[in-house]
C-alpha positions in Angstrom: 3.6 -203.9 -71.4 2.2 -204.1 -68.0 2.0 -201.2 -66.0 2.6 -201.5 -61.8 0.5 -198.1 -60.8 0.8 -199.0 -57.3 4.3 -198.3 -57.5 3.8 -194.7 -59.3 1.0 -194.3 -56.5 3.7 -194.8 -53.9 6.3 -193.0 -55.8 3.9 -189.7 -55.6 3.5 -190.5 -51.7 7.0 -190.2 -51.1 7.2 -186.8 -53.4 4.2 -185.5 -51.5 5.9 -185.3 -48.4 8.6 -183.1 -50.2 6.1 -180.1 -51.3 5.7 -176.9 -49.8 2.4 -177.9 -48.9 2.9 -180.7 -47.0 6.0 -179.5 -45.0 3.7 -176.4 -44.2 1.0 -178.8 -42.7 3.6 -180.6 -41.2 4.9 -177.2 -39.3 1.7 -176.0 -38.3 0.6 -179.6 -37.1 3.7 -179.6 -35.0 3.3 -176.0 -33.9 -0.2 -176.8 -32.6 0.7 -180.2 -30.8 3.5 -177.3 -28.7 0.5 -175.6 -27.4 -0.8 -178.7 -25.2 -4.3 -177.0 -23.8 -5.5 -176.2 -27.4 -4.3 -179.6 -28.9 -5.7 -181.1 -26.0 -9.2 -179.6 -26.9 -8.4 -180.5 -30.4 -8.3 -184.1 -29.7 -11.0 -184.0 -27.5 -13.0 -182.5 -30.6 -11.4 -185.0 -33.2 -12.8 -187.6 -30.8 -16.0 -186.1 -30.2 -16.9 -185.7 -34.1 -15.4 -189.4 -34.6 -17.9 -190.6 -32.1 -20.6 -189.0 -33.5 -19.7 -190.0 -37.4 -19.6 -193.5 -36.0 -23.1 -193.3 -34.5 -24.5 -192.0 -37.5 -22.7 -194.6 -39.5 -24.8 -197.4 -37.5 -27.7 -195.4 -37.9 -27.8 -193.6 -34.8 -28.5 -190.2 -34.3 -25.9 -188.1 -31.9 -27.9 -187.1 -29.1 -28.4 -182.6 -28.4 -25.7 -183.1 -25.9 -23.3 -184.5 -27.9 -24.2 -182.2 -30.6 -23.6 -179.2 -28.8 -20.3 -180.5 -27.2 -18.9 -181.0 -30.4 -20.1 -177.1 -31.1 -18.7 -176.1 -28.2 -15.4 -178.1 -29.0 -15.4 -176.3 -32.6 -16.2 -173.0 -31.1 -12.9 -173.1 -28.7 -10.8 -174.3 -30.8 -11.6 -172.8 -34.2 -10.6 -169.4 -32.4 -7.0 -170.4 -31.8 -4.3 -169.1 -34.4 -2.2 -172.5 -34.5 -5.7 -174.1 -34.9 -6.6 -171.4 -37.7 -2.9 -172.0 -39.4 -3.2 -175.4 -39.3 -6.7 -175.2 -41.2 -5.0 -172.6 -43.9 -2.3 -175.2 -44.3 -5.1 -178.1 -44.9 -6.9 -176.0 -47.2 -3.6 -175.5 -49.7 -2.6 -179.4 -49.3 -6.5 -180.1 -49.9 -6.1 -177.6 -53.0 -3.2 -179.7 -54.8 -4.7 -183.3 -53.9 -7.7 -181.9 -55.9 -5.6 -180.6 -58.7 -3.9 -184.6 -58.9 -7.0 -186.1 -58.8 -8.3 -184.2 -61.7 -5.0 -185.1 -63.6 -4.8 -188.7 -62.3 -8.4 -189.1 -63.6 -8.7 -186.9 -67.0 -8.4 -190.5 -68.7 -11.5 -191.2 -67.4 -12.9 -188.0 -68.4 -11.5 -187.7 -72.0 -12.8 -191.5 -72.3 -16.6 -190.1 -71.5 -16.2 -186.7 -73.2 -18.4 -187.2 -75.8 -21.2 -188.2 -73.7 -20.9 -185.2 -71.2 -22.7 -182.4 -71.2 -21.2 -179.1 -72.2 -21.3 -176.5 -69.6 -22.1 -172.7 -70.8 -19.1 -171.3 -72.5 -17.5 -174.2 -73.4 -16.9 -175.6 -76.8 
C-alpha cells in the first residue's frame, strides 16, 4: 500500500487553522495590527532581527549599534499588552506543535528505543 503522507500533512495544516490555539493567535495578531504604532514598531523589530540573523548566516557579526537597536525595539514592544498577548498565544501554539511533533515522530523514537539511554525513573 502506498501512502501519500503529504495529503495527511495538508489535512493537518487545514485542521490547524480550526484549532482554538491558532484562532487565539490569529485574534491576537489582529489586535496587534489594530494598534498601528505598536505594529509599526513590531515590524521594525522583526526586520532588524531578520537583518542581524542574515548577517550571522553569512558569517558576519551585527554591529554594536544594530544589537542595541534590536534591544531597544524589544524593550519597547515587549511592554505592550497586545504584544504580550500575542506572545502568550504563540506559546500555546508552540506547545501544541511540540506535542504534535512528538506524536508524529513517535515511530522513529520507537525504532531507536532499544539503543536510547534510559532516563532515571524510566523502566
